[in-house]
C-alpha positions as CSV (number, residue, x, y, z in Angstrom):
1,M,0.3,0.1,-0.1
2,C,1.3,3.4,-1.0
3,R,0.8,5.3,2.2
4,A,2.5,8.4,0.9
5,L,-0.6,8.7,-0.7
6,T,-3.1,8.7,1.9
7,R,-2.7,12.1,3.8
8,I,-2.9,14.8,1.5
9,F,-5.9,16.7,1.9
10,I,-6.8,19.3,-0.8
11,S,-9.4,22.4,-0.7
12,L,-11.7,22.4,-3.6
13,Q,-11.3,25.5,-5.5
14,Q,-14.7,27.8,-4.4
15,A,-14.6,30.2,-7.5
16,T,-17.7,28.1,-8.7
17,F,-19.7,28.6,-5.6
18,N,-19.5,32.6,-5.3
19,K,-22.3,33.0,-3.0
20,I,-22.9,35.3,0.2
21,N,-24.2,32.4,2.7
22,M,-22.5,29.3,0.4
23,I,-21.7,26.0,1.3
24,K,-17.6,26.0,1.3
25,I,-16.4,22.4,0.7
26,Q,-12.7,20.7,1.8
27,K,-12.2,17.8,0.5
28,F,-9.7,15.2,1.6
29,V,-8.0,12.0,0.2
30,F,-7.9,9.0,2.5
31,N,-6.3,5.8,3.3
32,S,-4.8,3.3,0.2
33,F,-8.1,3.4,-1.8
34,M,-7.2,7.5,-2.2
35,V,-10.9,8.0,-1.2
36,N,-12.4,11.6,-1.7
37,T,-13.8,12.7,2.0
38,Y,-15.9,15.9,1.9
39,L,-16.5,17.9,4.7
40,L,-19.3,20.6,4.1
41,Y,-19.8,23.8,6.2
42,D,-21.6,26.7,5.9
43,E,-21.7,30.2,8.0
44,T,-23.2,29.0,11.1
45,G,-20.0,26.7,11.9
46,E,-22.0,23.4,11.4
47,C,-20.8,20.7,9.3
48,I,-21.2,17.3,7.8
49,I,-18.7,14.7,6.6
50,I,-19.4,12.3,3.4
51,D,-17.7,9.1,3.2
52,A,-15.4,9.3,6.1
53,A,-12.8,7.3,5.0
54,C,-10.2,8.6,7.3
55,Y,-8.1,5.5,8.5
56,D,-4.3,5.8,10.2
57,P,-3.7,8.7,13.2
58,E,-2.4,10.6,10.8
59,E,-5.3,11.1,8.3
60,Q,-8.1,11.2,11.6
61,E,-5.9,13.9,12.9
62,A,-6.2,16.2,9.7
63,L,-9.3,15.8,9.8
64,K,-9.6,16.5,13.7
65,D,-7.4,19.4,13.0
66,F,-9.3,21.1,10.5
67,I,-13.1,20.7,12.1
68,G,-10.7,22.5,15.5
69,T,-9.0,25.5,13.6
70,N,-12.1,26.2,12.3
71,N,-14.3,26.3,14.9
72,L,-16.6,23.8,13.2
73,T,-19.4,21.6,15.0
74,L,-19.5,18.1,13.3
75,V,-23.9,17.1,13.1
76,R,-23.9,14.5,11.0
77,N,-22.3,11.6,9.2
78,L,-23.2,10.3,5.6
79,N,-22.5,7.3,3.2
80,T,-22.5,7.5,-0.4
81,H,-22.4,3.5,-0.1
82,C,-20.9,1.2,2.6
83,H,-18.0,-0.4,0.8
84,I,-15.4,-0.6,2.8
85,D,-13.1,2.0,1.7
86,H,-15.3,4.7,2.1
87,V,-16.5,4.0,5.5
88,L,-13.1,3.1,7.3
89,G,-13.6,6.3,9.2
90,N,-16.9,5.9,11.1
91,G,-15.9,4.6,13.8
92,F,-13.3,7.7,14.6
93,I,-16.2,9.7,14.0
94,A,-18.2,8.0,16.3
95,R,-15.7,7.5,19.0
96,T,-14.5,11.2,18.6
97,Y,-17.7,13.3,18.0
98,G,-20.5,10.9,19.0
99,I,-21.9,11.3,15.4
100,Y,-23.4,8.3,13.8
101,P,-23.4,7.4,10.0
102,E,-26.7,7.7,8.0
103,Y,-26.7,5.2,5.0
104,H,-29.4,3.8,2.9
105,K,-30.8,0.9,4.1
106,N,-30.0,-1.4,0.9
107,S,-26.3,-1.0,2.2
108,V,-27.1,-3.1,5.7
109,P,-25.8,-6.5,3.9
110,F,-22.0,-4.9,3.6
111,F,-21.8,-4.9,7.5
112,Q,-22.3,-8.8,7.4
113,T,-18.7,-9.2,5.9
114,V,-16.7,-5.9,6.6
115,H,-14.3,-7.8,9.0
116,E,-13.4,-10.0,6.7
117,I,-13.2,-7.3,3.8
118,S,-11.9,-4.8,5.6
119,A,-8.7,-7.8,6.9
120,S,-8.5,-9.0,3.3
121,F,-6.8,-5.3,2.5
122,G,-4.8,-5.1,5.4
123,Y,-7.3,-3.3,7.4
124,T,-8.7,-3.7,10.9
125,M,-12.0,-2.7,11.4
126,D,-12.5,-2.1,15.3
127,Q,-15.5,-0.4,15.5
128,V,-18.9,-0.7,13.0
129,P,-21.1,1.6,14.4
130,E,-24.9,1.4,14.3
131,P,-26.7,3.7,11.9
132,K,-28.4,6.7,13.4
133,R,-31.0,6.6,10.9
134,F,-31.5,5.3,6.9
135,L,-31.2,7.7,4.2
136,V,-34.5,7.9,2.1
137,A,-34.8,9.1,-1.6
138,S,-35.4,12.4,-2.3
139,E,-35.1,13.4,1.2
140,L,-33.7,16.9,2.1
141,I,-30.5,16.8,4.8
142,Q,-30.3,19.4,6.3
143,W,-27.5,21.4,8.7
144,G,-27.1,24.6,9.5
145,S,-28.7,26.9,7.2
146,S,-27.7,24.3,4.0
147,E,-29.2,21.2,2.6
148,L,-28.4,18.4,0.3
149,K,-31.0,16.4,-1.8
150,V,-30.6,12.5,-1.5
151,L,-30.8,10.6,-5.1
152,F,-31.4,7.2,-5.2
153,T,-28.4,5.7,-7.9
154,P,-27.9,1.7,-7.3
155,G,-25.6,-0.1,-9.4
156,H,-22.1,0.5,-8.2
157,A,-23.5,-1.1,-5.5
158,E,-27.2,-1.7,-3.8
159,G,-27.8,1.7,-1.5
160,S,-25.5,4.0,-3.4
161,V,-26.6,7.8,-3.6
162,C,-25.8,11.0,-4.2
163,F,-26.3,14.2,-2.7
164,Y,-27.1,17.3,-5.0
165,N,-27.0,21.1,-4.2
166,E,-28.9,22.7,-6.8
167,P,-28.6,26.4,-5.1
168,Q,-24.5,26.2,-5.9
169,G,-24.8,23.8,-8.4
170,F,-22.9,20.6,-7.0
171,V,-23.5,16.8,-7.0
172,I,-21.4,14.3,-4.6
173,T,-21.5,11.3,-6.8
174,G,-20.0,8.6,-4.8
175,D,-18.5,5.7,-7.0
176,V,-21.6,6.0,-9.6
177,L,-19.6,8.8,-11.8
178,F,-16.2,9.4,-12.2
179,K,-14.2,12.1,-14.5
180,D,-13.9,9.8,-17.6
181,T,-15.3,6.7,-16.4
182,I,-18.1,5.1,-14.2
183,G,-18.1,2.9,-10.9
184,R,-17.2,-0.1,-11.4
185,T,-19.7,-3.2,-11.5
186,D,-18.0,-6.4,-11.0
187,L,-18.4,-6.1,-7.2
188,P,-21.3,-7.8,-5.5
189,T,-24.7,-6.0,-6.5
190,G,-23.0,-4.2,-9.3
191,D,-24.9,-4.0,-12.1
192,F,-24.1,-2.5,-15.4
193,D,-27.6,-1.5,-16.9
194,Q,-28.8,-0.2,-13.6
195,L,-25.8,1.7,-13.0
196,M,-26.6,3.4,-16.7
197,V,-30.0,3.9,-15.8
198,S,-29.2,5.9,-12.4
199,I,-26.5,8.2,-14.2
200,K,-29.0,8.8,-17.2
201,S,-32.1,9.3,-15.1
202,K,-30.7,11.2,-12.3
203,L,-27.2,12.8,-12.4
204,F,-27.8,13.5,-16.6
205,T,-31.2,15.5,-16.0
206,L,-29.5,17.8,-13.6
207,P,-28.2,20.9,-15.3
208,D,-24.6,20.6,-17.8
209,S,-22.9,23.1,-15.3
210,T,-23.6,21.0,-12.1
211,V,-20.1,20.5,-10.7
212,V,-19.5,16.7,-10.0
213,L,-17.5,15.8,-7.3
214,P,-16.7,12.0,-7.4
215,G,-15.5,9.4,-4.5
216,H,-12.5,9.4,-6.1
217,G,-9.8,11.4,-8.5
218,P,-10.6,15.0,-9.6
219,E,-13.8,16.7,-9.9
220,T,-15.9,16.9,-13.2
221,S,-19.6,18.4,-14.7
222,I,-22.4,17.0,-15.8
223,G,-21.7,18.4,-19.5
224,Y,-18.5,17.5,-19.8
225,E,-19.7,13.4,-18.6
226,K,-22.4,13.8,-21.8
227,V,-19.7,14.8,-24.2
228,N,-16.7,12.7,-23.2
229,N,-17.2,9.7,-21.2
230,P,-16.9,6.8,-23.2
231,F,-19.0,4.2,-20.8
232,I,-22.1,6.0,-20.7
233,R,-24.3,4.3,-24.0
């Protein structure tokens, strides 16, 4: 595993989001799978985390330092889906902040084998916190003065969701859609045809200017992927 790359965190450019009461987004890149963990916060000081993937102490400290330095209060922990690389930090979030994960109910079966799967990749899941609640398609996730809409987008994994903010024009897609590619469908519960339906009916119906913040790799846009993504057919 290339641990040297797992502790880099990156500030997402805010030029697209220049509104008075705007959501600010901090992107961290965590663990050997290089998962994008997003911390979203607004002028109230409340923040939420999406795909808490921090695993080693340095990664955990980087996240904790950012929250503390910016005087933020963590109020929600959301998962786009529950593959092992995206949930490695859930235990840390529960222990440190008393905030329990929220994910779609169809993701529950992934936790039946989470210890075996994590061990196969060299990770130890010392705590698997129970969910605070299950996310529901089309519901609004609210914190501070901000909100995100839940889009139900299975295909890469059962229970996959995306989080959309219309006013600022961005969507957090987990492993559903990436720059120039899509989520793999050869893992358990993956389904290529279902993924195509999710992308076309839930993501490609968003405005072309919508910024796509994926679970791995760089950001892109809906318009760019409509024209350039070779996997969409």
